C-alpha positions, 0 to 999 in steps of 0.5 A: 619888841626890844627887850631892855637890860637896863639899871633903875628907871631914870627921869627924863627932865625934858618929858617928864617920863621915865627913860632906862638907866645905866647900870654900875656894877662892883668888880669882885674877887673872882672877876678881877684881871678879867679883860673888860670886853669878857667882863661885859660879855658875862654881864650883857647876856645875850648881847650880840659881841659887835654890839659889845664892842661898839659900846667900848668904842663910843666910851658909854661904858666906863671904868671908875667914870673913866673911858676903857679900851677892849683889853682894859683888865678890870681890878677888884672894887673898879666900878662899872658902868653899863648902858641899857642896851636894847635887844630883841624879845626873841635874842632875850628869850635865848639868852635866859635859857640855860646852856645845855650842860655837857663835858668835854674830852678830858687831856688834864685836870686837876685842882689848878687847871682843865684841859679839854679837846675841843670838838670842831663847831663848838664855839669856846663861850656864847655870843655874835649870834652864839647863845651859847658855848663850850663854858657855859657848857661846862659851867652847866655841868660842873654846878659845885664849881665855884670857879670856871672861866677860859685861859685862851680862844678857838675859832669855832671852826677849829678842833684841839688843846683848849685850857680852862682854869679852875682857880683865879689864881691859875687864870692869872698865872697862865695868861700872863704865860700866854701874853707872854710868848711862854707858851708853845702853840703848834696847830697842823693844818692842811694846805692846798699846794705844796708848801715850800719847805724852805718857807719856814717863817712868816713875820707879817703884821696884820689888820683886823676890821669889820665888814658892813654886816658887823663880821670880823676879818683879817688881813696882812698889811705892811709895817707901816700901818699904824693899826698893824700888828706884829704876827710871826709863824713858824711852818713846819712840813709834816707831809704832802700829798699827792694830787688826785685828779681823779677826785679833782683834788690838788697837791696839799701839804699838812703842814706843823704851824708854831704862832709866836704871837696870838692873833685873830684869825693869824694862822689862816690868814697868814697861810691864805696869804702865802697862796695856801689856804686851809683846805676847808676855810669859809673865810680865807680859803678857795671856795671851789676847792671847799666845795670839792673836799665837801664831796669827799666827806670833809665837811669842816675847816681843817686848822686843829690845836695838837699842841700845848707847852705850859707851865704849870701855874701852882708847881711851874712844872712844864706840861706838853700835852697833845691832842692827836687828828679827830677821825674825820682829818686823820680819814681825809689825808690817810 
């Protein structure tokens, strides 16, 4: 069985039958400034993200009757056309179920912004086979909150600092800082091998693509690639870990990695491109090494959003937050 997310039926003139019709949504003040893809994900609950991007690319989604790209930002009063979208009854049933309420460890909270320490294994939002994420759980836990929106994203497998805006003005101000590279984002990553101390900058474009099953992937490319996006990563060696032959483990390096651009999978792909994949990375890492570290108790990717610097959206004060390594990561390198 299929479930159709649709508007009012329209008459099919050739057949004389009613056919699912597109629906139109007016953008309100609380949604103004959102990227189109995020706006659609909010309104097409249960629809896989790959399908959301497909209907944007095909031109079926329109803003004020014109085509738009995924990163187009909607404005208050815009009319967004949503085509009828078919999803399975099972997916529709899941989407109708509310996310379980959950709070997360807090690093900072005031009337403008909430900073949490996201655990690994939790998506930041629902979509792509995930019914719910951090933001849906927070909304359920705080039904009185009028506004809660993600400022940025972390991969599901990555732990660490995640910012949530509690006001539209805060969201806009913080996203502007991320876009203009005024924030400081530093991660801790454990990689295989001994990272050369003189290798401090990776300035290599990245290219996004999809696997046949629709899963997203990223690879390094050349400056001549018209679809390549300039990506800059700074690397500092925090400590070197000697090989442990009795455990079947090679030498490893614990790195402080600062990203100057926020590309999809940037750290994972940049480090792997240098021959030093992140330990536990099931997409770009060494699969044989991953099996060995699992036997030693490391069941996840060793990537943690450790430090974040930004200007407070209301006061302008420079804020620095830190989230220390989770117990399972600290124990592995101890």
